[in-house]
C-alpha positions as CSV (number, residue, x, y, z in Angstrom):
1,X,0.0,0.0,0.0
2,X,1.1,3.5,-0.8
3,X,0.9,6.0,2.1
4,X,2.6,9.4,2.0
5,X,2.3,12.9,3.2
6,X,2.0,14.6,6.5
7,X,1.5,12.2,9.4
8,X,2.4,9.2,7.3
9,X,4.1,6.4,9.2
10,X,7.9,6.6,9.4
11,X,8.2,3.3,7.5
12,X,6.3,4.7,4.5
13,X,8.6,6.6,2.1
14,X,7.4,10.1,1.2
15,X,9.5,10.3,-1.8
16,X,9.5,9.3,-5.5
17,X,6.4,7.4,-6.6
18,X,6.6,3.6,-6.8
19,X,5.2,2.1,-10.0
20,X,2.7,-0.7,-9.8
21,X,3.2,-3.6,-12.0
22,X,1.2,-3.7,-15.2
23,X,0.5,-1.0,-17.7
24,X,2.5,2.1,-18.5
25,X,2.1,5.1,-16.1
26,X,-0.7,7.5,-17.0
27,X,-0.5,9.8,-14.0
28,X,2.5,10.3,-11.7
29,X,2.8,12.5,-8.6
30,X,6.4,13.0,-7.4
31,X,7.0,14.7,-4.1
32,X,3.8,16.8,-4.7
33,X,2.5,19.4,-2.2
34,X,-0.8,21.1,-2.9
35,X,-1.9,24.2,-1.0
36,X,-5.2,26.1,-1.3
37,X,-6.3,29.1,0.7
38,X,-3.3,28.8,3.0
39,X,-4.1,25.2,3.8
40,X,-2.0,22.2,2.9
41,X,-4.2,19.7,1.0
42,X,-1.4,17.2,0.2
43,X,2.1,17.1,1.5
44,X,5.1,15.5,-0.2
45,X,2.9,12.9,-1.9
46,X,3.9,10.5,-4.6
47,X,1.9,7.8,-6.4
48,X,1.4,6.3,-9.9
49,X,-1.8,5.4,-11.8
50,X,-1.2,3.0,-14.6
51,X,-3.0,2.5,-17.9
52,X,-6.2,0.5,-17.6
53,X,-6.7,1.2,-13.9
54,X,-10.0,2.1,-12.3
55,X,-9.2,4.2,-9.1
56,X,-11.8,5.3,-6.6
57,X,-10.9,8.6,-5.0
58,X,-12.4,8.9,-1.5
59,X,-11.9,10.9,1.6
60,X,-13.7,13.2,4.1
61,X,-15.2,16.6,3.0
62,X,-12.4,19.0,2.3
63,X,-9.7,16.3,2.0
64,X,-8.8,17.5,-1.5
65,X,-10.5,15.3,-4.0
66,X,-11.5,18.1,-6.3
67,X,-8.3,20.0,-5.7
68,X,-6.3,17.0,-6.8
69,X,-8.2,16.7,-10.0
70,X,-7.8,20.4,-10.7
71,X,-4.1,20.1,-10.1
72,X,-3.9,17.3,-12.7
73,X,-5.8,19.6,-15.1
74,X,-3.1,22.2,-14.6
75,X,-5.6,24.6,-12.9
76,X,-4.1,24.4,-9.4
77,X,-0.3,24.6,-9.4
78,X,1.7,22.3,-7.1
79,X,3.7,24.3,-4.6
80,X,6.2,21.6,-4.5
81,X,7.0,18.5,-6.7
82,X,5.9,17.5,-10.2
83,X,2.7,16.1,-11.6
84,X,3.1,14.2,-14.9
85,X,0.4,13.0,-17.3
86,X,1.8,10.4,-19.8
87,X,5.3,11.4,-18.8
88,X,4.9,15.1,-19.4
89,X,4.4,17.9,-16.8
90,X,0.8,18.9,-16.5
91,X,-0.6,21.8,-18.6
92,X,-4.0,23.4,-19.1
93,X,-6.0,22.0,-22.0
94,X,-4.3,18.6,-22.1
95,X,-6.3,16.7,-24.8
96,X,-5.2,13.4,-23.2
97,X,-7.5,14.1,-20.2
98,X,-11.3,13.9,-20.1
99,X,-13.0,15.7,-17.2
100,X,-16.4,15.7,-15.6
101,X,-16.8,18.5,-13.0
102,X,-18.7,18.2,-9.8
103,X,-21.5,20.7,-10.2
104,X,-24.0,19.9,-13.0
105,X,-27.4,21.0,-11.7
106,X,-27.8,23.7,-14.4
107,X,-28.1,21.0,-17.1
108,X,-31.5,19.9,-15.9
109,X,-33.3,22.9,-17.4
110,X,-31.5,23.1,-20.7
111,X,-33.5,22.5,-23.9
112,X,-30.4,21.8,-26.1
113,X,-30.5,18.5,-27.8
114,X,-28.3,15.8,-26.4
115,X,-26.2,15.4,-29.5
116,X,-25.5,19.1,-29.8
117,X,-24.6,19.2,-26.1
118,X,-22.0,16.5,-26.5
119,X,-20.6,18.2,-29.6
120,X,-20.2,21.5,-27.7
121,X,-17.4,19.9,-25.7
122,X,-15.3,19.6,-28.9
123,X,-14.6,23.3,-28.6
124,X,-15.1,24.7,-25.1
125,X,-14.6,28.2,-26.4
126,X,-17.6,28.1,-28.7
127,X,-20.9,27.7,-26.9
128,X,-24.3,27.6,-28.6
129,X,-25.2,25.0,-31.2
130,X,-22.0,23.9,-32.7
131,X,-21.2,23.8,-36.4
132,X,-19.0,20.7,-36.3
133,X,-16.9,19.5,-39.1
134,X,-17.1,15.9,-40.4
135,X,-14.3,14.7,-38.1
136,X,-16.0,16.1,-35.0
137,X,-19.4,14.7,-36.0
138,X,-17.9,11.3,-36.5
139,X,-16.2,11.5,-33.0
140,X,-19.6,12.5,-31.5
141,X,-21.3,9.5,-33.0
142,X,-18.4,7.3,-31.7
143,X,-18.7,8.4,-28.1
144,X,-22.5,8.2,-28.2
145,X,-22.2,4.6,-29.3
146,X,-19.7,3.9,-26.5
147,X,-22.2,5.1,-23.8
148,X,-25.3,3.7,-25.4
149,X,-26.6,7.3,-26.0
150,X,-27.9,7.3,-29.5
151,X,-31.6,7.6,-28.5
152,X,-30.8,10.0,-25.7
153,X,-29.0,12.2,-28.2
154,X,-32.2,13.1,-30.0
155,X,-33.9,14.4,-26.8
156,X,-33.3,17.8,-25.0
157,X,-31.4,17.6,-21.7
158,X,-34.5,18.9,-19.8
159,X,-36.3,15.7,-20.6
160,X,-33.6,13.4,-19.4
161,X,-33.1,11.8,-16.0
162,X,-30.0,12.5,-14.0
163,X,-28.6,9.1,-14.9
164,X,-29.3,9.7,-18.6
165,X,-27.6,13.1,-18.5
166,X,-24.6,11.4,-16.9
167,X,-24.3,9.2,-20.0
168,X,-24.0,12.3,-22.2
169,X,-21.5,13.9,-19.8
170,X,-19.4,10.8,-20.0
171,X,-19.7,10.9,-23.8
172,X,-18.3,14.5,-23.7
173,X,-15.4,13.2,-21.6
174,X,-14.5,10.6,-24.2
175,X,-14.2,13.0,-27.2
176,X,-10.8,13.1,-28.7
177,X,-9.8,9.7,-27.2
178,X,-8.3,10.7,-23.9
179,X,-6.1,8.3,-21.9
180,X,-7.2,9.5,-18.5
181,X,-10.7,10.3,-17.2
182,X,-11.2,12.5,-14.1
183,X,-14.8,12.1,-12.9
184,X,-15.6,14.4,-9.9
185,X,-18.5,13.0,-7.9
186,X,-20.6,11.6,-10.8
187,X,-22.9,9.8,-8.4
188,X,-24.1,13.0,-6.6
189,X,-28.0,13.3,-6.5
190,X,-28.5,9.9,-8.2
191,X,-30.6,7.1,-6.6
192,X,-28.9,3.8,-5.9
193,X,-30.2,2.2,-9.2
194,X,-28.8,5.0,-11.3
195,X,-25.6,5.0,-9.3
196,X,-25.1,1.4,-10.1
197,X,-25.8,2.0,-13.8
198,X,-23.3,4.9,-14.0
199,X,-20.5,2.9,-12.3
200,X,-21.1,-0.1,-14.5
201,X,-21.1,2.1,-17.6
202,X,-17.9,3.8,-16.7
203,X,-16.2,0.5,-15.9
204,X,-17.4,-1.1,-19.2
205,X,-16.1,1.9,-21.2
206,X,-12.9,2.0,-19.3
207,X,-12.2,-1.7,-19.9
208,X,-13.1,-1.4,-23.6
209,X,-10.8,1.5,-24.2
210,X,-8.1,0.4,-21.8
211,X,-7.9,3.9,-20.2
212,X,-7.3,5.0,-16.7
213,X,-10.1,6.5,-14.5
214,X,-10.0,8.5,-11.3
215,X,-13.6,8.4,-10.0
216,X,-14.2,10.4,-6.9
217,X,-17.1,9.6,-4.6
218,X,-18.3,10.1,-1.0
219,X,-19.2,6.5,-0.5
220,X,-17.3,3.4,-1.3
221,X,-20.0,0.8,-1.7
222,X,-21.3,1.8,-5.1
223,X,-17.8,1.3,-6.4
224,X,-16.8,-1.9,-4.7
225,X,-17.3,-4.3,-7.5
226,X,-15.5,-2.1,-10.1
227,X,-12.4,-0.8,-8.3
228,X,-8.9,-1.9,-9.0
229,X,-7.5,0.3,-6.2
230,X,-8.7,3.1,-3.9
231,X,-7.0,6.4,-3.3
232,X,-8.1,7.7,0.1
233,X,-7.2,11.3,1.0
234,X,-7.2,13.0,4.4
235,X,-5.1,15.1,6.8
236,X,-2.5,15.8,4.1
237,X,-2.0,12.1,3.5
238,X,-2.7,9.9,0.5
239,X,-3.2,6.1,0.9
240,X,-3.3,4.1,-2.3
241,X,-3.9,0.3,-2.5
242,X,-6.6,-2.3,-2.6
243,X,-9.8,-1.9,-0.6
244,X,-8.6,-4.5,1.9
245,X,-5.3,-2.6,2.4
246,X,-6.7,0.9,2.7
247,X,-10.1,0.6,4.2
248,X,-8.9,-0.4,7.6
249,X,-9.2,1.1,11.1
250,X,-5.5,2.1,11.4
251,X,-5.3,3.7,7.9
252,X,-8.6,5.6,8.1
253,X,-8.1,6.8,11.6
254,X,-4.9,8.4,10.5
255,X,-6.5,10.0,7.4
256,X,-9.5,11.3,9.4
257,X,-7.4,12.3,12.4
258,X,-9.8,10.6,14.8
259,X,-10.7,7.0,15.7
260,X,-12.6,5.3,12.9
261,X,-14.2,1.9,12.8
262,X,-14.7,-0.2,9.6
263,X,-17.6,-2.5,9.5
264,X,-18.3,-5.2,6.9
265,X,-21.9,-6.3,6.7
266,X,-23.3,-8.5,3.9
267,X,-20.7,-7.5,1.4
268,X,-20.9,-3.8,2.2
269,X,-18.4,-1.6,4.0
270,X,-19.3,1.1,6.5
271,X,-16.9,3.7,7.7
272,X,-18.0,4.8,11.2
273,X,-17.0,7.4,13.8
274,X,-18.8,6.3,16.9
275,X,-22.3,5.7,15.8
276,X,-22.1,8.1,12.8
277,X,-21.4,6.8,9.2
278,X,-18.9,9.4,8.3
279,X,-19.1,9.1,4.5
280,X,-22.8,9.9,4.5
281,X,-22.4,12.6,7.1
282,X,-19.7,14.3,4.9
283,X,-22.0,14.0,1.9
284,X,-24.8,15.9,3.6
285,X,-22.4,18.9,4.2
286,X,-20.5,18.8,0.9
287,X,-19.3,22.1,-0.5
288,X,-15.9,20.7,-1.3
289,X,-12.6,22.5,-0.8
290,X,-12.3,25.9,-2.6
291,X,-12.4,25.9,-6.3
292,X,-14.5,22.8,-6.6
293,X,-17.5,24.4,-8.0
294,X,-17.2,24.2,-11.8
295,X,-20.4,25.1,-13.5
296,X,-19.7,24.0,-17.0
297,X,-18.1,21.0,-18.6
298,X,-15.4,21.2,-21.2
299,X,-13.3,18.4,-22.6
300,X,-9.5,18.2,-22.2
301,X,-9.0,20.0,-25.5
302,X,-10.1,23.3,-23.9
303,X,-10.2,23.1,-20.1
304,X,-10.8,26.5,-18.9
305,X,-10.6,25.9,-15.7
306,X,-22.7,-6.6,-3.8
307,X,-19.9,-9.0,-3.2
308,X,-16.6,-8.3,-1.7
309,X,-14.1,-6.4,-3.8
310,X,-11.9,-8.5,-6.0
311,X,-8.3,-7.4,-5.9
312,X,-7.9,-8.6,-9.5
313,X,-4.7,-6.9,-10.4
314,X,-2.7,-7.3,-7.2
315,X,-1.2,-3.7,-7.6
316,X,0.1,-2.7,-4.2
317,X,2.9,-0.3,-3.4
318,X,3.7,2.6,-1.2
319,X,3.0,6.2,-2.2
């Protein structure tokens, strides 16, 4: 298991990232410190995400899930260390990254047709109904097929359910064939049925394309059957490993900075502080750490801004 940053145990190296076995590195953090509003979000952290990995990003409210994604997008500079995507230092507008921001409530009232909405992400600087060229139109049809969104594409967003809109948002993320998807809280406001559908859709697309996914969430259970590894953030520390390595009393107590119990009941995992389920409690008060409220989506080309988990890949290492 990888565990680095402030308050990490002395035996865990807070140095260069260790590469998991398997695919080539897609995302690397090397001695990275992130600060926001005078507060340290991550301290001296290093880890690697490899091609084809599905990583769940979890942690208490304010732990830095959104800030980490914005740093990977080049929107929040690291105060120390280097973040690399496909071996290159991060930069804004990296076409190899697809991004779904956290705040999406404004989509519910839009009358724009689904297909046109997806096409808008091909050029984030040109809103309104796009006049796409043949190459862009072909790419839009490709991503609609990937997410099973052909029928949805003919309807206005205002007539779609939250889960259906998520399909089209995922299609936007896939334009241009990115190698890394950053999905910031895609399960917010969805009922359990639609949460399951969205997770399964992302996992199927991720496997078909062989890309890496960072999928942030407030609750572990909807992701349990799809995760390769989990990245848990808290108290300036990042812990990366399998569910059985990370979701433990000692690790989570360190990340939350207070005693935490982990209960396993009927294939589900509950993270408790006393008699309070802390993941749900955090969700009720979510306003994320500063800068997390992004009100429009654009693709990487133009970023303006259950049963028990199966440890199928065996990737374990220290961050």
